[in-house]
N, C-alpha and C positions, 0 to 999 in steps of 0.2 A: 409619481406613478404614471404609467403610460396607458392610454386607452388600449383595451384588450390585453392588458398585462396584470399579473398579480404581484403581491409584495414579496414573493419568494426569491427575487433575484435583484441584481444591482440597480437597474433603473428605478425600481420602486423605492429602494432604500435611499437613493439620491434625494428623493423628495422630502425626506424627513430632516434635512440639514437645517432648515431655517425656522423650525417650530419654536414658538416663543416660550421662554421660561425665565423666571427671575432668579433661580438658583445659580450661584456661581459655579462654573464647571471645575472639576478637579484637574482636567487637562485642557490645554488650549483648543478651541474649536478648529476643526479642519486638520487636526493632527491624527496620527495613527499610533495605536498602542498594540504591541505584540508580546506574546509570551509563549513558553513551551520550548520545543526543540529549536535549535538554530540561534541560541544566544551567543554562540561563537561561530566563527567561519573556518573551523579547523578542517572542514571538508572530509571528515571521516564518518563512517557508519559503524557504530558499536552494536553488534548484534547480540542483544541481551534477551535471550529466550529461555533462560534457566538451564541451558545445556551443561553447565558446570555445577549445577545444584544436584548432588547425588540423592536419589530417593532413599529414605530411611530403611525401606525394606530390601534394598539392593545389597544383600549380604551373601556370603558363600559363592562369590562370583568366580567363574572359571575362564571367561573370555569377555573382551570389550571391543567395541568398534565405535567410530565417530563419523557422522555425516556433516552436512553443511552447518545446520544449526541444531543438531540433536545428537544424543549419545545413546549407545546400546550396551546392554550387559546381559550375559547368560549365566544364570544360576546353575549350581551343580545338579539340581533336580530337574533341569530342562526348561525352566521358566525363563522367558525373555522379558527384559525391562527396556523401555524406550522412554526418554524424557527430553524436553526442550521444545522447539517449535513443532507445532502439530500440523504443518502444511501437508495437505493431501492425506490426513489421517495417519501420519507416520507414527505417532506415539500411541496408536491404538492397535496393538498386535492382534491378529485373528484370535477369537476367543477359544478356538479349538486347537491352538498351537501349543502342544505339550511335547515333552521328550525331545526338545531341541538339543543338538550336539555341536552345532557351529552356527555362527552368525556373521553377517557382512552388512556394511552400510554403504549405500550409494550417496549421491549428493542429496537427493530428496526421496529416496525409497530405501526399504529395508529388505534383507534376505535372511533366511534361516534354513538350516538343514535339519530334518527330523532324523530320529534314530534309525528309521527304515531307509534312509538315503534319499527321501523325497525333498524337494525344495519348495519353500513357501516364500512368497513375496507380497509386499504391500506398500502403499504410498503412491507416489507418482508412477505413471506408466501402466495403469490398469487397463488402458486402451492405447491404441497406436494412431490416434487422430492427428498427432503432431502439434497439438495445441496444449497450453497450460502444462508443459513438461511431460506430456503423455506420448511416449514413443515406444510403448510396449515393454519397457524394462521390467515391469512387474508381471508380465504375462509369461509365466514359466512354460517352456515347451513341454508337450506331452512326452512321456517315456523316460524322464529322468528319475531313476530309482536307486542309483548308487553314488550319489554325490557325497563328497567328504569335506568340501570347503566351497565358499561362495564369496564373491566380491562384486561391488557395484561402482560404476562411474556416474557421470551426469545422466546419460540417457541409455546406458547399456548395463548388462549383467553378465557374469561369467561364473560357471560352476566347474569345479575340478572333480572329475569322476575317479572312482577307486582304481580304475585301470590305468591312470596316468594320462587320460585324454581330457579334452575340454568341450563344453557346450557354451555358446554365447548367444545372446538375443538382445533385442532393443534397437535403438538408433545406431546408425552406422556412418555418421558424418565423416569420420576420419579413418574409416576402415577398421574400427576397433572390434567389430564382431566377426571380421574375416580371419578366422583362425588359420595360421599358416598350414598349408598342406603337409601332411605327414608328421605334424607335431605330436610327439608321444613322450612317455616317461617323465611327465611333469610331476614335480614334487610339491610345488607351491606356486601360488599366484598372487598378484597384487594388481588392483585395477585403478587407473587414474581417470582424469576427467574425460578424455577422449582416446585413451590408449590402455593397453594391457601388457603386463609383464608376466613371464612364466619362467620359473627355475626348473631345469631338468635335473634328473637324478645324478647326472654327471657334472653338475655345477654350471652348465652353460645357461645363459639367459637369452630368451627370445622376446623381442619387443615388436608390437605391431600397433597400428593406429597413429594418432597425431601426437608425437612427442619430439620436441626439438632435439637434434642430435648433438647440440653443443657440448663438447668435452666428453663425449661418450667413450668409456674405456673399452678395451677388448672384452666382449661379453662372455667371458669364460671364467671358471673357478669361483663361482658364487655359491654361498650357502643360504642367503636370505636377501630379499629385495622388498622395496616399498615404492609405490607410485604416488606422486603428488600431482598437482594440477599440470604444471609445466616442467616438472623435474622428477628425477628418480634417485633413490639412494639404496645402496646395497652393501652387504658384508661379503668380503672375499673369504675363501677358505683359510687364508692365512691370518684372518682377523682384522684386516685393514678395511676401513669404511671408505667407500667411494660414492661420488654423486655426480650427476650430469644433468644437462638441461639448462634452463634459464638461470644464470647466476644470481638473479634477484629473487629467485623463488626457492631458496634453501639448498642450492646446489654447491655451496662452498663449505666443505667439511672443516670443522675447527682443527687447528694444528695440534698434534699430540694425542688425538683421540685413539685410545686403544682398549683392548679387553671388552669389545662390544659383542653382545650375544643376540641382539635384536634391534631392528630399525623400524621406524614408522614415518609417514609423511603426511602433513596437512596440506592445505592449499599452497601456502607459501612458506612453510617451515618444516623442519625435520627434527626427529627425535632419535636418540640412541639409548639403549638399555645396556648398562655395563654388567659384567659378571658379578660385581659386588652389590648389585641391586639398586644402584643409583642411576639417575637419568641425566643425559646431556641434551640440550635443545639449541637449535640455531635457525637463522632465517628471519623472516618477518616477525616483528614483535609489537605490532600496532596495538594489539589487545592484550599483551602480556602472555601470549601463548608460549613464549620461550623462557618465561620467568619460572623455572622449576621451583616449586615450594622448598624453602630451606629444610634441611634435615629429612628430606624424603628418601627413605631407604626401604629395603625389603620388597622392591618392585620385581614382578615376574612377567609383566606384559605391558605394552604401551600402544597408544593409538592417537592419531592426529585428525582433527576436524578442520573445517574451513578456517576457524580462528580460535580454536581451543584445543587443549591436550588432555589426555586421560592416562592414568597409570593404575594398573591392577597390582595390589600388594599380595604377599604370600598368605595373609590372614583372610583373603577373600573380600577385602574392602577396596573401594575405588576412590582415587584422588583426582580432582580436576582443577585446571587453571586456565586462564585466558578469558575470552569473551564468554558471556552467559553466567556470570556470577550473580546476576539477578535475572528476573524473567520479565523485564520491562519492554522488550522488543527493540527494534532499531532506534538508535539515537542519531538522526542525521543532522550534523552540525555544519550548515552551509550559510549561516548568517541570515536565514530567512526571518528571524525575529529581531534583527538589528536594523531598526527603521532608519533610513538615511537621514543624516542631519539636514535641517532646513526644509524637510518635506512638509509643505503647507498647501492650503487650498485644495485639499483632497475632497472629492465628492463621491468616490466609490472605491471599494477594496475587493480583492479576490485573493484566495490562497491556493497555490498549486501544491504539489506533493512536497517539494522542498524549496519553493520560492514564493515570493509575495509580489503582488501587483497593486498599484494604486492609480486611480484615475483622477487627474487634476481638473479643476473647474474650466481651464482653457481648452480641454479636450485632448490633452497629451497624457502619456503613460509613463510611470516610473516603475522599474523592476529591480528587485534585489533578492539575494539568496543564490541558490544553485544556478549556474550559468552555462554549464557544459562547455567551458573554454570559449565562451562567446557565442555559442549556438543559440542562446536564448535572447540575444540582443533585440531590442525594439527597433524597428526601422526608423531611421532618422526623420523621414518625411511623414510619419504617421501622425495624423491630427484629426480633429473633428470627431473624436471618439466619445460615445455616449454610454457605453457599458463595457465591462470586462469580465473574463472568467479565466480561472487557472486550472490547467490539467497537470498530468504527471510530468511531462517534459515539454510542455508548450503552453501558450496563453492565447486566448481569443479576444479580439476587440471588435465591437460593433460600432460602425461609423454612422454619422448623422444621416447619410444618404441610404441607409438600410443595407449596406454591404458588410460582409464579415472579413476580417483580416486575421491570419494565423501567424503568431510569432513563436519560433522555436524549431524543434527538430522532429523528424521521424526517428525515434530511438532505434538504433541498429538491431537490438535484440527483438524488438517488436515492430516490424515494418508494416504498420497498418494504414499508412497514408492519412493519418488524422490531421496532418498539417496542410492538406490541400482541400480547400472548400470546393464543393461541387461547382462546375462552371455554370454561370448564369444565376447563381443564388442571389436573390435580391429581396427587397421589401421585408428584411429581417427586423424584428422588433425586440427579440431577446435571444440570448445565447447561453449555453451551458456546456461544461466539460468537466471531466475529472481525471480519467486515466488515458485511454487510447481511442476514444470515440467522442465526437462532438455533435451537438444538437443545436438546431436553429429553429426558432418560432417565427413564422411569417405573419404578416399583418392580416392575412385572411383566416388566421386561426389554425393553420396546418403546420405540420412539423417535418423537418428534414434532418436526417441523421447520417453521418458518414464516419469512416474509420474502421476500427476493429469490430468484427461481427462474430466473434467466437461463440457467444451465447445468444445470438439473434438480436442484439441490442440495436442494430441498424434496421431491423425489420419493423417499421412503424405499423401498428395495428391498422388494418383496413378500416376506412371510414372514420378515422380519428379526426374530428374537427372541433371548432369552438374552443380551442385551447387558449388559455390566458397566461399560463406560466409553465416552465419546464425545469427539470433537474436531472442530473446525470450522476450515477454511481460508477464504480469501477467496471461493473458488468451489467448494469441495468439502467433503465430510463423511467422517469416519471413525468406525467403530464397532468396539469390541473385544468379542468374544463370550466366553462363559465357558469355551469349549474352547481359548482362546488364539489363535484365528484373527481376522483383521482383514477387515472389509468396507468398501469405499469407493465413493462415488458422487458425481456432479456433474462438474465440469470435470476434465480430466486423464485421460480414458479413452484418449487418444492422447498421443503425445509428439512431435508434428510441429512444435512451437514456434509454432503459430498462437495467436491470443489466448487465453490461459488454459490452453492444452493442453500441459502439460509432464510428463505421465505420473504426476501426483501421485495419481491414482486407480487406477493399475495396481499392485496389491499384488504385491510380489516373489514369484515362485514358490517354494513350499516354506517361506514364512514361517510359523512356528508358535511355540507356547510364549511368546506375547507377554503381557506383564503390564501394559503402559502404552502409550498412544499420544499423539501431539501433532501438530498441523497448523500449518504456517506459511502464508504467503499462497498459495504455489504448490508447497509441498513437504510431505512427510509423514515422521514419525518413529515408530519402534516400539522399545520396550525389551523385550528378551527376558529370560527367567527366569535366564539365566546372567550377567546384568549387562552384556551388550553391546547396542549400539544399531545399528539398521538404518535407513537413510534412502533416500528415493527422491523423484523429481519434479524440479522446477526446480533446476538447480545453477549458474546463471549467476554467483552470488556465492559459490560453494563451500559452500552451506548443507547439501548432502548428502555432503560429503567428511568423513565421521566420522574424527576424529583416529586415526591408527594406534596400536594398543595400548590404546585407551580401554576400560576394563573396570570392574567393581565399581560400575556405575551403578545408582542406586536411583530416580531420577526424571528426566524429560525435559520440556523446554518448547521452544516454537518462537516466534521473532519473525517478522515479515513475511519477512525474507530471512536470518535467522540462526538458529542452533540452540544449545541449552543442555543440559547434562547435569549432574546432581547426583550426586556420588560418595558412597559409603558412609562415607568419612572426613570428609564435610562440606565438601569443596571443590567448586568449580564449573569445568567445562570449557565453552568456547564456541568456535564456529566459524561461518564464513559472512561476510556483509556486515559490514564494520567501519568504514565511513566516519564513523560517529558515536561510535566506540570502544565500541559495544555488545557486542563480543566481547572487549574488553580488561578482563578480570576484575580488580577492585581488588586490589592487593597486600595480603596478609594476611587476605583474606576466608576465613573458616572457620566451622565449626559451623553451616553453612547447612542449613535443613530444608525449604525450598521455594523454587522459582524460577519466573520468568515472563518473557516476552519481548513487546515491543511493536514498533512500526514501526522505531524506531531507538534503543530503550533496553531495558535489562534490569533486573530486580528480583530481590533475594534476601532471604529472611526468615531471620534469625539466631535459632537456638534456644540451649538451654543445653548442647548436645552434638550430635555428628554423628549423622546417621540411619544407624546401623550395621546395621540390619536391613532387608532388602527383603522385603516380603510379597507374593508373586505372586497377587493375588486372582483372576486369570483361572482359577486352578485351584480356586476355591471351589465347593463343591457347592451346588447350588440346591435342596437338600432342605428340606422343611418342618420337619424335626426337628433337624438337626445342621448347624452351620457349620464348614467345614474350610478351613484354609489351610496350604500347604506353604512351607517356606523352608529355605535352606541354613543349617546349624548348625555351630558350632565346638566341638571337644572342650574340656571344662573350663568351658563357658558354660552358664548356666541361662536358659531362655526362659519367658515367660508371655504368654498371650493375655488381654487385658482388653477390656471393652466398656462403652459407655454407650448407653442407649436414646435419649438426646438430648444434643447437644453442650452444651446449656445446663446440664446436670447438673454438679455440682462434682466428684464423685468417680467414679473408674473402678472397675468391678467386676472383681476378678481371678478367673481360672480356674486350675486346677491347674498347677503348674510342670512343665516338661519339661527334661531334661538334654540338652545337645548332644553329638553323637558324631562330628562331622566329615562327616556325610552330610545328606541332605535330611530334615527332620523335618516332622511333621504336627501342627498344633495344632487342637483342636476345641472347639466350644461346643455341648454336647448340649442346652443349655437354650434354644436359639434359637427352636424351635417356630414358625418362619415369621415371626418378628418382624423389623422393620427396625432394625438396630443399627449403631453405629459401633464399629470395633475398632482396637486398637493392639497392637503387640508390644514387650515390654520384655525386655532381656537384662542379665544380670549376669556 
């Protein structure tokens, strides 16, 4: 552990490596154990959000629609069902939504038409701030009273009015809301990612927005159309099916396809409904979305989502296939749990969203997992590293000289400059990251944050000092002060369940004597000096349900939606989201000295003995003359505080021994004189 630091981050965990124990380890010391997602490097995301699990009550259905990771169905009585991923509250239709007569699905928002012609929208786009998918696509313009159909793209929405005209609103990146002047007599619409298609009563098709023109036929003589992400498919009045756009995105129609009465388009696949009630599908089949179930007949309507397909049968039931046959969430298989062969001498670990990082004793870094085609490469000359942290698309390294180095990319979709440390940043003693903002703790106990500031996470609270440890969630930050109190800021100042707001920044009343902190995507953890764990924030996956009786904890870590605890006997407890087995701790895992959690995987660093001593550095005096740490002691044991002025030094300098007496003991370093030092506690 390092002076002015707590045990909640890598430097403190490094110190536990050489604790003595006579028990033979189940794994070789200095090796890394990983489990959960990433046991293969297939490089695919399988979006399993239950979007293909039809609710039992979804009967007497008259219309279906499919979004990115969700599905919609309209019952004959006007009730709307939505299931799958609940991003932005998509699966929670307004409670007063009744008598719906039509529905439409955007990428991450929903639309419905009431019997009176009014339009209702929910999900992403309830504001037009331009952040978190909010571009006003769910802000229905005033005055729409005669809608008959609706459709949604990524950031825009379109309504077809009874007079054959259109209204469009939301984001306009590709001109998709700029309805062509004079457009009238529209009989049907279909909305793509950033484009819109309209069929006029004379069979002509009008296209606007961003759609590749590759192979576009003469846009006349159509009776139905469907818009995919980068392709379009339509039925001509003579029954011939045509498609255009990117040929890799479902734009190549199967030979001999005839007698088609309806078409639908997913992101990269297409569907056709034949007059005999059967379905034909083509295009991308990564998730089985074009594997039409055998013997599927009696179909009267079809819909395509990002990676799943829906069919409505004449009996009012719905059939689904493709991704979402479970509700486990994304399964990112990028090899992040495939520990490199011969990786040894590891003294620190960190888990990014879909990658893993290890710090070796000589101060170098090893990276594996998602690499963004080389964009995550570690600089060849990076050395003298003493701490690491993993973010969504980048990693942080703290060097011995107190400077921070960023390895990775500014992800194009989220250009928040998290990979550029502030100029002049120095005297850093700890680092933390998770998504798109980074945090550095300086030797004077102050905090610097940079990157994404969507929810105010880079707005460090005024007067925040005496910080000894830091942690970063997807949208919030945590700081542990030397008096054992916790400060939080960013998202989660409310727990109303709105985007990002799950109470993760509402520190529990009375929380004190904290010695370590950790932050998940939308939840927070605190380790108290009595070895117990407190959790708060998002609990949709059970990540704040601390196991009953969990005690003797010496370190904590958080994945996106799961939590980990390292016990003093060297075993690991895990809870929360387990769709990728990230909380299924490998049998026989013991002598663990450090833990880390990613999106869907977990890491453990094995030492030569369990971390039997917990050193609550939150009680360390910030004196310029003496360093103090208190810890529970056992009668018959002997304890020693040892230090290094640099982790690159070979030997630890021991301080006088202290005998345990079954009470809390205090170990001191009277030679500190304001120096920045690493400490460890050994016991016999």
